[in-house]
C-alpha atoms as one frame of an Amber mdcrd trajectory, in Angstrom:
protein
  34.073 -34.802  -3.281  30.723 -34.091  -1.702  28.741 -30.899  -2.025  26.998
 -29.679   1.064  23.918 -27.990  -0.360  21.344 -26.711   2.071  17.730 -26.481
   1.039  16.192 -23.062   1.305  12.598 -23.147   2.354  10.418 -20.691   0.502
   7.576 -19.033   2.353   5.043 -16.728   0.721   5.720 -13.153   1.794   2.825
 -11.287   0.160   1.389 -10.094   3.452   4.720  -8.768   4.706   5.469  -7.044
   1.387   2.042  -5.421   1.312   2.319  -4.223   4.902   5.795  -2.801   4.243
   4.553  -0.938   1.147   1.585   0.456   3.085   3.805   1.612   5.963   6.339
   3.205   3.604   3.640   5.014   1.619   2.058   6.421   4.776   5.425   7.426
   6.247   6.505   9.223   3.079   3.201  11.077   2.835   3.352  12.153   6.487
   6.923  13.416   6.078   5.995  15.318   2.902   2.990  16.781   4.698   5.198
  17.912   7.604   7.621  19.446   5.104   4.787  21.270   3.372   3.545  22.584
   6.727   7.061  23.726   7.625   7.606  25.580   4.351   4.090  27.015   4.351
   3.346  28.995   1.193   6.927  28.600   0.007   6.241  24.874  -0.363   4.430
  25.644  -3.612   7.366  27.566  -5.115   9.364  25.732  -7.782  12.701  26.716
  -6.231  12.325  24.333  -3.279  10.774  21.291  -5.040   8.631  20.569  -1.985
   5.444  20.556  -4.022   6.874  18.001  -6.452   7.876  15.674  -3.625   4.428
  16.133  -2.090   2.800  15.010  -5.360   5.177  12.073  -5.691   4.420  10.781
  -2.202   0.714  10.850  -2.977   1.438   8.583  -5.928   2.982   5.986  -3.590
  -0.426   5.536  -1.973  -2.096   4.689  -5.276   0.477   2.999  -7.529   1.228
   0.224  -8.348  -1.183  -1.129  -5.716  -3.430   1.222  -3.783  -3.520   1.184
  -0.013  -7.176   0.160  -0.125  -6.293  -2.972  -2.102  -3.568  -3.733   0.418
  -6.049  -3.445   3.269  -8.414  -5.734   1.388  -5.644  -8.323   0.873  -4.671
  -8.266   4.552  -8.291  -8.554   5.667  -9.137 -11.514   3.447  -5.856 -13.449
   3.231  -4.282 -12.802   6.625  -7.187 -12.126   8.960  -9.594 -14.452   7.181
 -12.411 -11.923   6.995 -15.083 -12.345   4.320 -14.954 -10.285   1.145 -17.187
  -7.265   1.188
């Protein structure tokens, strides 16, 4: 009995993961901002929970890795630019 085991090649995906996190954080913030603009002053009322979602989307841009650190990683590791 022979086992046909294929070898999975592993490729580092740090750049792709960082870019996906950056895109998702920006998209969520833009959608929350559009929602806040649509609701206007009612966006700050507790009944609609728009303000809470707006605060949460701002957190995505800073935690666990800030968007500035992501840009730094892409610049140095992917584009090969010098550290500043």
